[in-house]
VEXKEMI-219631 format. One record per atom (N, C-alpha, C, O): y, x, z; residue in one letter. Coordinates in steps of 0.001 Angstrom, whole numbers, plus 500000, padded with zeros to 6 digits. Example, Ala and Ser with C-alpha at 12.3 -4.5 7.8 and 13.67 -1.06 7.14 Angstrom:
2
494310513190507800A
495500512300507800A
496700513200507800A
496681514236508465A
497750512850507080S
498940513670507140S
500030512900507870S
501138513409508039S
//
This chain:
305
475643496643498085X
476302497094499315X
475657498396499799X
474433498531499786X
476471499332500218X
475970500623500673X
475322500491502047X
475624499573502809X
474423501428502347X
473895501560503698X
474983502268504500X
475190503471504342X
475679501522505362X
476890502017505992X
476648503258506849X
477376504245506738X
475629503207507701X
475374504346508589X
474996505592507784X
475426506703508097X
474192505390506754X
473808506516505898X
475030507081505170X
475174508294505025X
475907506180504714X
477123506599504027X
478005507444504941X
478508508492504536X
478186506981506175X
479042507705507123X
478487509105507378X
479226510088507319X
477202509194507658X
476590510505507908X
476755511435506708X
477067512617506853X
476537510874505525X
476608511667504295X
478032512176504043X
478223513344503703X
479020511308504208X
480399511693503922X
480966512635504972X
481732513540504641X
480607512440506215X
481049513357507263X
480532514768506968X
481260515750507113X
479285514851506558X
478692516157506230X
479377516763505000X
479643517964504964X
479662515925503987X
480314516415502763X
481715516940503048X
482101517993502540X
482479516208503860X
483844516636504185X
483819517959504946X
484581518877504645X
482936518041505928X
482823519273506723X
482440520448505843X
482946521556506023X
481548520213504893X
481096521287504003X
482212521716503051X
482401522909502815X
482957520744502501X
483996521083501525X
485196521774502178X
485715522752501640X
485629521280503312X
486807521856503976X
486462523146504713X
487279524063504795X
485245523207505248X
484818524415505953X
485652524670507192X
485862523770508006X
486131525909507336X
486912526250508523X
488415526191508258X
489210526698509050X
488804525570507138X
490216525455506808X
490794524143507351X
490073523319507912X
492096523970507175X
492777522764507648X
493016521792506494X
493019522182505326X
493218520517506845X
493469519479505841X
494535518522506358X
494724518368507564X
495228517882505418X
496147516798505766X
495654515536505080X
495005515598504036X
495966514397505671X
495627513122505040X
496844512229505063X
497551512146506067X
497087511551503936X
498150510571503883X
497683509286504542X
496760508635504052X
498314508913505650X
497907507742506427X
498957506648506275X
500093506802506723X
498571505542505640X
499510504443505432X
499353503347506482X
500248502520506660X
498218503341507175X
497936502265508111X
497050501195507514X
496574500312508227X
496821501266506196X
495911500339505546X
494469500721505816X
494193501801506339X
493540499827505458X
492134500070505779X
491581501275505021X
490735501992505557X
492034501517503791X
491492502624503002X
491823503975503636X
490927504761503945X
493105504232503826X
493504505535504360X
493067505700505807X
492739506809506229X
493056504615506573X
492636504707507978X
491153505038508093X
490748505813508959X
490349504446507216X
488914504723507226X
488651506157506779X
487816506849507361X
489361506598505750X
489228507985505298X
489626508949506413X
488987509984506599X
490678508611507153X
491126509459508255X
490071509539509357X
489823510605509919X
489451508384509658X
488420508368510696X
487218509212510287X
486657509934511111X
486822509126509021X
485704509940508525X
486046511422508594X
485237512237509035X
487257511761508151X
487669513162508131X
487812513718509546X
487462514870509803X
488324512903510457X
488495513373511837X
487146513630512491X
486984514585513251X
486165512754512184X
484820512960512720X
484204514233512148X
483408514904512804X
484588514553510905X
484008515728510239X
484644517034510680X
483943518018510916X
485988517051510794X
486663518337511034X
487592518336512249X
488224519352512539X
487682517215512959X
488430517173514210X
489871517633514088X
490625517137513251X
490250518594514937X
491634519047515010X
492093519835513796X
493258520224513718X
491208520072512860X
491621520723511610X
492369519743510708X
492945520141509695X
492359518460511079X
492998517416510279X
494356517042510858X
494483516834512064X
495375516956509998X
496693516453510372X
496966515186509581X
496974515207508350X
497190514081510283X
497483512804509630X
498987512702509396X
499783512970510296X
499370512311508175X
500780512255507801X
501134510848507331X
500599510369506332X
502031510194508049X
502563508908507607X
503955509146507047X
504845509618507755X
504140508819505777X
505431509013505124X
506171507680505078X
505727506741504417X
507297507598505779X
508137506411505714X
508989506531504453X
509993507242504428X
508567505823503412X
509200505925502106X
510426505023501956X
511176505143500987X
510625504121502919X
511661503111502762X
511187501937501929X
511938500993501683X
509917502003501490X
509337500971500629X
508275500174501382X
507466499477500771X
508282500279502707X
507223499707503520X
507575498302503995X
508711497847503858X
506570497625504558X
506768496284505089X
507648496306506343X
507878497361506935X
508126495148506728X
508977495006507901X
508232495476509156X
507136494995509445X
508820496403509891X
508237496892511135X
507054497813510963X
506390498141511947X
506762498251509727X
505563499044509450X
505519500360510225X
504488500707510802X
506628501089510241X
506628502411510876X
506376502308512376X
505610503096512930X
507008501349513033X
506786501162514474X
505339500770514746X
504747501212515731X
504771499943513875X
503374499517514045X
502427500701513897X
501462500826514651X
502699501564512932X
501875502763512738X
501943503653513969X
500924504142514456X
503152503853514461X
503341504711515633X
502545504194516835X
501962504982517580X
502521502883517020X
501809502291518157X
500295502296517946X
499536502609518863X
499860501948516727X
498431501836516443X
497721503184516496X
496585503275516961X
498394504232516019X
497762505543515910X
498307506544516914X
498264507750516671X
498827506054518050X
499399506970519038X
498343507873519684X
498682508875520314X
497057507515519527X
495981508340520083X
495735509597519257X
495060510518519718X
496277509644518038X
496069510800517176X
497173511826517435X
498309511658516993X
496827512873518147X
497823513880518493X
498411514563517265X
499533515070517300X
497646514571516184X
498097515275514983X
499032514443514111X
499561514951513122X
499248513168514459X
500034512278513597X
501456512790513407X
502164513073514372X
501859512904512144X
503234513263511786X
503874512067511084X
503307511534510131X
505040511645511543X
505784510588510868X
506981511235510185X
507862511792510839X
506996511151508849X
508015511818508048X
509000510783507518X
508606509852506816X
510276510943507849X
511312510042507345X
511770510564505989X
512532511527505906X
511290509909504916X
511614510359503557X
512294509264502737X
512291509310501507X
512876508282503422X
513477507137502720X
514520507578501699X
514485507146500547X
515436508425502114X
516518508835501220X
515983509568499994X
516471509365498882X
514981510420500199X
514443511193499076X
513746510293498063X
513913510471496856X
512967509326498546X
512265508425497630X
513256507565496834X
513120507426495619X
514240506996497511X
515190506123496821X
516055506909495843X
516426506397494786X
516374508140496191X
517143508969495266X
516338509257494003X
516877509194492897X
515056509571494159X
514210509862492997X
513997508627492130X
513865508739490911X
513964507450492752X
513734506205492021X
515003505640491392X
514933504727490569X
516149506171491769X
517418505643491303X
517517505554489788X
517319506548489090X
517823504364489279X
518021504157487856X
516754503924487048X
516839503544485880X
515578504141487637X
514320503988486889X
513878502530486871X
513871501865487907X
513509502036485692X
513076500648485557X
511656500513485025X
511057499444485147X
511107501566484440X
509775501490483862X
508707501504484955X
508708502401485798X
507791500524484958X
506784500434486022X
505926501686486177X
505700502145487297X
505446502242485067X
504595503425485156X
505362504631485654X
504841505418486445X
506610504785485192X
507420505913485650X
507703505809487145X
507709506816487853X
507938504587487622X
508160504396489053X
506936504855489853X
507069505523490879X
505749504489489374X
504522504903490061X
504354506425490040X
503943507020491036X
504669507050488910X
504534508501488819X
505543509209489728X
505220510221490350X
506754508679489800X
507763509256490694X
507296509182492137X
507403510156492882X
506777508028492530X
506312507841493908X
505112508743494190X
505036509367495248X
504170508812493234X
503004509677493416X
503401511126493606X
502875511807494487X
504330511607492782X
504758513003492908X
505487513247494216X
505270514273494861X
506354512318494622X
507105512508495858X
506184512504497072X
506397513263498018X
505155511648497050X
504168511664498127X
503534513052498239X
503449513622499327X
503088513588497095X
502447514894497103X
503386515958497655X
502963516805498441X
504654515925497257X
505607516928497751X
505791516825499273X
505928517840499956X
505793515600499792X
505909515426501244X
504669515976501952X
504774516629502990X
503482515700501371X
502248516215501963X
502214517739501901X
501770518391502846X
502681518304500794X
502693519763500645X
503584520415501697X
503256521475502230X
504709519774501990X
505626520320503003X
504952520412504360X
505032521438505036X
504279519321504760X
503571519330506038X
502407520320505990X
502144521027506963X
501714520365504854X
500568521272504717X
500981522723504930X
500254523493505557X
502150523098504406X
502625524473504619X
502902524733506095X
502673525836506593X
503395523712506789X
503724523864508216X
502475524033509069X
502498524741510076X
501368523375508661X
500141523431509467X
499066524294508811X
497923524333509269X
499444524985507733X
498531525888507019X
497275525145506551X
496149525571506809X
497501524014505850X
496381523205505344X
496155523477503864X
497106523598503091X
494892523572503481X
494523523845502092X
493990522626501360X
493876522643500134X
493658521556502100X
493040520392501483X
493838519124501776X
494464518983502827X
493794518205500807X
494406516893500959X
493296515844500921X
492520515797499966X
493217515007501948X
492244513909502002X
492968512625501609X
494080512374502074X
492349511814500757X
492961510557500326X
491973509402500443X
490758509588500374X
492531508197500622X
491701507000500755X
491473506288499435X
491370505062499409X
491392507027498341X
491139506438497024X
489825505663497019X
488817506154497527X
489826504451496448X
488591503673496328X
488307503385494850X
489128503677493981X
487144502815494585X
486683502667493203X
487639501861492303X
487910502301491186X
488159500704492740X
489090499973491878X
490332500788491504X
490867500630490406X
490794501657492408X
491930502530492081X
491606503380490862X
492411503503489939X
490408503965490877X
490010504850489775X
489828504073488474X
490268504514487412X
489180502921488563X
488910502128487366X
490215501694486702X
490357501797485484X
491172501207487503X
492418500704486936X
493268501835486363X
493966501638485368X
493219503019486978X
493986504145486465X
493326504751485233X
493992505028484235X
492010504955485308X
491300505557484179X
491261504611482990X
491220505057481844X
491273503308483253X
491256502326482185X
492646501956481695X
492802501068480857X
493662502645482225X
495076502469481859X
495603501072482153X
496577500637481538X
494963500355483098X
495543499081483530X
496852499361484268X
497870498716484020X
496805500327485170X
498009500797485845X
497669502102486546X
496504502384486827X
498693502890486824X
498482504153487531X
498632503930489030X
499622503354489480X
497659504380489794X
497775504344491244X
498423505635491720X
498174506705491166X
499256505530492749X
500017506704493187X
499104507839493626X
499509509001493627X
497857507500494003X
496934508542494459X
495870508867493415X
494906509571493715X
496035508361492186X
495087508688491104X
495897509051489873X
496263510211489681X
496178508052489034X
496914508316487812X
498356508707488044X
499007509251487152X
498866508433489248X
500260508766489533X
500458510157490085X
501581510524490429X
499384510954490181X
499517512301490720X
500176513233489712X
499932513113488512X
501015514168490185X
501619515139489279X
500596516155488798X
499527516298489390X
500929516866487714X
500011517867487174X
499877519058488113X
498795519631488247X
500976519429488763X
500939520582489674X
500759520098491110X
501610519385491643X
499665520480491723X
499380520114493111X
499027521374493882X
498116522107493499X
499747521625494965X
499583522866495714X
498527522724496819X
498799522976497993X
497313522312496413X
496185522232497340X
494970522861496680X
494828522831495458X
494093523433497504X
492854523984496951X
491930522875496458X
491139523076495536X
492038521713497078X
491185520607496668X
491643519286497254X
492321519250498282X
491262518187496583X
491533516835497074X
490202516192497439X
489280516156496625X
490104515690498656X
488869515103499168X
489020513583499186X
489931513051499820X
488124512890498489X
488179511427498396X
486818510847498791X
486010510534497917X
486558510702500074X
485223510290500527X
484813508879500139X
483625508560500158X
485785508013499781X
485449506609499495X
485709506243498045X
485891505069497721X
485729507227497181X
486100506995495785X
485122506090495042X
485457505590493968X
483923505863495578X
482936505010494916X
482743503669495613X
481817502930495280X
483609503346496580X
483466502096497329X
484456501038496864X
485568501346496436X
484018499770496959X
484922498645496781X
485555498306498136X
485104498776499180X
486617497477498096X
487361497168499325X
486472496544500397X
486587496901501570X
485585495616500020X
484747494978501034X
483790495984501669X
483444495850502843X
483359496992500905X
482496498046501455X
483281498953502398X
482753499411503411X
484533499207502063X
485387500006502949X
485534499302504300X
485505499948505347X
485691497988504272X
485825497240505521X
484554497361506368X
484625497471507592X
483388497338505704X
482129497515506438X
482085498873507120X
481655498983508268X
482526499898506419X
482554501247506997X
483538501297508164X
483244501900509196X
484705500668508009X
485713500648509072X
485174499988510331X
485411500463511441X
484445498886510153X
483864498204511320X
482819499085511996X
482739499148513223X
482015499769511170X
480982500645511735X
481586501818512489X
480970502355513409X
482793502217512098X
483500503312512778X
484301502798513971X
485017503565514616X
484184501505514268X
484858500866515401X
486382500924515314X
487067501025516332X
486908500860514081X
488356500776513947X
488819499398514405X
488082498419514285X
490023499323514923X
490547498058515419X
490584497005514304X
490723497338513127X
490457495742514691X
490447494654513715X
491735494599512908X
491723494213511739X
492858494986513532X
494133494973512827X
494105495912511627X
494885495758510688X
493193496891511667X
493026497832510560X
491897497384509631X
492091497288508419X
490723497111510195X
489551496806509364X
489727495538508539X
489164495428507449X
490501494580509043X
490668493306508343X
492048493171507709X
492428492088507266X
492785494250507668X
494159494170507186X
494229493841505702X
493424494318504902X
495216493009505352X
495437492638503965X
495842493863503149X
496597494703503640X
495356493979501918X
495746495120501081X
497256495187500880X
497933494165500768X
497768496419500838X
499180496660500553X
499238497860499620X
498590498870499893X
499991497782498532X
499969498865497539X
500529500174498059X
501491500184498828X
499925501283497639X
500411502598498035X
501867502816497700X
502597503359498529X
502338502412496500X
503760502566496178X
504659501587496919X
505878501604496747X
504062500742497738X
504833499840498579X
505584498773497811X
505135498308496763X
506741498388498348X
507512497294497766X
508085497638496395X
508598496758495705X
508006498899495993X
508512499281494673X
507793498536493559X
508393498251492523X
506505498211493756X
505760497491492719X
505887495984492896X
505261495215492166X
506691495564493856X
507003494146494034X
508472493887493703X
509051492873494091X
509047494831492980X
510422494713492513X
510427495014491018X
510113496130490606X
510780494032490216X
510863494251488777X
512161494997488479X
513239494585488907X
512042496114487730X
513225496887487400X
513558497918488457X
512683498365489199X
514824498292488523X
515259499354489429X
515081498957490891X
515329497809491262X
514659499892491708X
514527499682493146X
515873499979493805X
516372501102493728X
516452498981494446X
517729499147495141X
517585498704496589X
516622498028496951X
518552499091497411X
518534498707498826X
518535497185498975X
517817496635499810X
519346496510498158X
519424495055498273X
518097494398497908X
517627493516498628X
517493494813496809X
516206494247496415X
515140494528497470X
514300493675497754X
515177495718498044X
514213496055499099X
514388495154500312X
513404494705500901X
515635494885500690X
515886493988501819X
515299492600501549X
514675491998502423X
515508492101500320X
514991490785499949X
513467490793499956X
512838489908500538X
512875491795499309X
511409491872499208X
510767492036500579X
509732491430500857X
511370492849501434X
510786493103502757X
510763491828503597X
509746491508504213X
511869491105503624X
511931489883504422X
511041488795503817X
510377488062504551X
511022488685502492X
510201487661501834X
508717487922502073X
507959486983502317X
508292489175502009X
506887489492502275X
506511489185503715X
505396488741503990X
507433489421504624X
507188489105506034X
506965487598506205X
506047487176506909X
507803486802505563X
507671485342505637X
506328484895505055X
505621484093505664X
505981485411503885X
504741485013503217X
503519485353504075X
502628484519504230X
503467486542504624X
502314486932505437X
502196486051506680X
501090485696507086X
503329485699507284X
503301484808508450X
502833483408508068X
501950482848508717X
503415482850507030X
503151481461506661X
501743481245506122X
501179480163506285X
501169482259505481X
499871482081504828X
498701482659505621X
497577482705505122X
498954483094506832X
497882483674507644X
496712482715507812X
495557483138507773X
496995481430507998X
495933480445508221X
495063480234506980X
493933479759507093X
495576480581505808X
494808480438504576X
493827481591504363X
492942481513503510X
493988482653505139X
493145483844505055X
493001484353503618X
491885484507503123X
494125484614502949X
494050485111501569X
493515486532501530X
493624487274502506X
492937486909500393X
492557488315500210X
493817489160500139X
493868490271500666X
494853488605499464X
496147489262499416X
497220488220499173X
497048487321498350X
498321488340499885X
499466487455499700X
500718488305499689X
500825489271500444X
501665487950498837X
502836488814498670X
504008488043498101X
503871486905497651X
505162488686498129X
506360488162497485X
506967489276496657X
506978490434497075X
507476488926495473X
508064489919494578X
509427489446494091X
509639488255493866X
510342490388493933X
511665490093493378X
511571490303491870X
511419491432491404X
511662489215491111X
511331489312489682X
512531489157488741X
512367489262487525X
513708488915489267X
514867488786488391X
515965487979489046X
515983487819490267X
516888487465488232X
517999486669488750X
518090485335488012X
517673485213486861X
518649484337488706X
518861483014488112X
519996482330488862X
520395482774489939X
520504481270488299X
521589480557488970X
521059479699490102X
519910479258490098X
521929479480491064X
521587478643492202X
522852478135492857X
523956478405492382X
522697477402493943X
523836476867494683X
523663477213496154X
522636476897496755X
524665477861496733X
524678478159498163X
525963477574498737X
527064478015498404X
525804476561499616X
526976475847500103X
527592475076498946X
526919474289498281X
528875475311498712X
529555474658497584X
529744475605496418X
530476475302495476X
529085476753496478X
529310477781495464X
528105477964494547X
526955477921494985X
528397478167493272X
527369478531492305X
527142480037492422X
528094480817492427X
525874480438492517X
525562481856492670X
524591482293491581X
523857481479491021X
524599483576491293X
523606484158490395X
522771485073491274X
523104486242491471X
521677484524491800X
520936485233492841X
519519485590492432X
519072485290491325X
518832486235493350X
517489486747493085X
516445485632493032X
516531484640493755X
515473485819492169X
514304484937492094X
513143485656492770X
512810486785492411X
512535485002493745X
511398485562494463X
510139484800494067X
510092483573494156X
509126485531493631X
507836484925493289X
506858485144494437X
506713486261494932X
506196484085494853X
505178484160495900X
503807484136495240X
503572483371494304X
502910484973495732X
501558485054495158X
500552485130496294X
500747485872497256X
499466484355496181X
498398484377497179X
497075484200496449X
496889483233495710X
496154485141496661X
494909485108495885X
493674485265496773X
493724485812497875X
492564484756496235X
491249484959496835X
490489485957495971X
490583485903494745X
489742486864496584X
489005487860495823X
487930488480496705X
487936488320497925X
487002489193496061X
485993489939496815X
486345491419496845X
486203492082497872X
486804491925495711X
487040493365495633X
488332493730494914X
488619494914494737X
489119492739494496X
490375493015493823X
490252493215492324X
491265493273491627X
489032493321491813X
488857493513490375X
489158492217489613X
489684492249488500X
488820491092490220X
489213489777489721X
489755488988490904X
489458489314492053X
490547487952490635X
491124487168491725X
491520485790491221X
491829485599490044X
491502484830492147X
491927483473491818X
493111483091492694X
493109483315493905X
494118482512492059X
495281482044492805X
494862480935493764X
494085480051493402X
495382480989494984X
495025479974495974X
495827478692495773X
496979478724495339X
495194477557496100X
495899476278496102X
496538476087497474X
495839476011498485X
497860476010497505X
498592475833498756X
499182474434498816X
499568473868497793X
499248473879500020X
499802472531500136X
501322472564499992X
501963473591500217X
501880471419499613X
503302471325499294X
504185471659500492X
505212472317500328X
503809471221501689X
504616471492502880X
504723472992503138X
505785473491503510X
503614473708502938X
503633475158503134X
504566475821502131X
505366476682502496X
504463475418500865X
505321475982499826X
506795475711500127X
507632476600499974X
507115474489500554X
508499474151500850X
509025474928502063X
510181475351502094X
508152475105503056X
508569475856504247X
508876477315503883X
509853477895504358X
508017477896503029X
508243479279502609X
509539479423501823X
510324480338502073X
509764478511500867X
510983478644500062X
512229478473500923X
513245479132500700X
512143477588501904X
513292477369502786X
513594478623503614X
514753479009503763X
512549479252504146X
512753480453504954X
513241481626504101X
514119482380504522X
512672481779502903X
513030482922502053X
514455482779501519X
515218483745501547X
514827481591501033X
516192481416500525X
517211481475501657X
518362481854501443X
516789481101502856X
517706481139503990X
517858482518504606X
518815482772505337X
516912483416504313X
516931484738504936X
517933485682504290X
518364486649504917X
518308485414503044X
519226486314502337X
520167485487501478X
519723484625500719X
521458485744501591X
522446484928500892X
522348485030499372X
522832484146498664X
521733486088498866X
521659486283497417X
520318485895496806X
520024486284495676X
519497485132497534X
518264484593496956X
518550483182496449X
518951482310497221X
518343482960495148X
518691481677494542X
517524480710494471X
517700479498494589X
516309481265494274X
515168480349494153X
513854481085494424X
513777482312494376X
512816480276494714X
511472480784494986X
510500480049494071X
510575478828493933X
509579480799493442X
508567480202492577X
507188480627493078X
507043481651493745X
506168479810492739X
504799480150493140X
503975480508491914X
503949479758490938X
503303481649491960X
502523482179490847X
501102481609490900X
500376481836491868X
500706480868489856X
499383480234489821X
498413480967488890X
497351480433488569X
498763482183488453X
497958482910487477X
496823483672488150X
497024484338489166X
495629483565487571X
494475484310488078X
494496485748487539X
495298486081486667X
493611486586488067X
493373487921487510X
491951487986486960X
491011487798487732X
491742488245485653X
492759488262484611X
493246486839484286X
492613485878484724X
494332486669483545X
495012487676482745X
496061488489483491X
496481489535482996X
496495488046484662X
497509488798485399X
496848489844486297X
495657489749486593X
497616490830486725X
497190491677487832X
497640491007489123X
498428490061489089X
497148491487490258X
497564490889491531X
499013491256491829X
499830490385492129X
499328492538491746X
500699492989491948X
501517492778490669X
500956492543489599X
502832492863490787X
503687492601489628X
503934493818488762X
504220493677487573X
503831495009489330X
503976496229488532X
502855497199488859X
502797498290488291X
//
């Protein structure tokens, strides 16, 4: 475990030295990684930093409103509505890695647009150590590591937490007095619900995934999972009313972990599982069934793509 106070002092000094008297933008998702990076960068360079939240259309239910309320104290916060652009770029794509690369490139283009408006030369990111390991080891590309495009219109990318694990990031967040809703927040992937949808990302699948994830997070809060999620993994037959349907299959996943590098599937009681399936199948007419994923990491990853 890092010496938190020493780490904060060291990184604040490094950010100030690297950025100098220039401006920077940071991609702010509302998760603990990007929020902690933003707090470090703001302490280092103050008003030279512009925080950018990109509404990709791939976010959790109510995410944008929550971001607006949680970070309303940041005068520099920009909320960019890019839903149409992201979905257009993702249209027809089914390959998991290509989806991540498309999202990574589109994020960069959105940041570049804001950077030109505020004359920023640097991009700050909340990349952490597992992101780098999984991308460099070709387990999967992260939108802020392996998913970055070759051409980036910034003088430099600043990653103050690139050597930290998730539990260490939380320690830093607490030391920076970030709200508990941020410091203890469950991990959510940078590419959003796109990696919880097998195959092409469509409006209908997003509606199903968004509502199912909302149900799972509500129902499993008492279990205090390291991460809990729902994914749209395909189609199967089912019965709705008196009609046979060919509807979506939703997989529920809940795991315990320390840093995300390994994880164990949680044991959930039958009543909880039945309550979740009832709410998820009832929330959307085209959901045919719900399954529970009991696979650990390894051999599975936590996310589906």
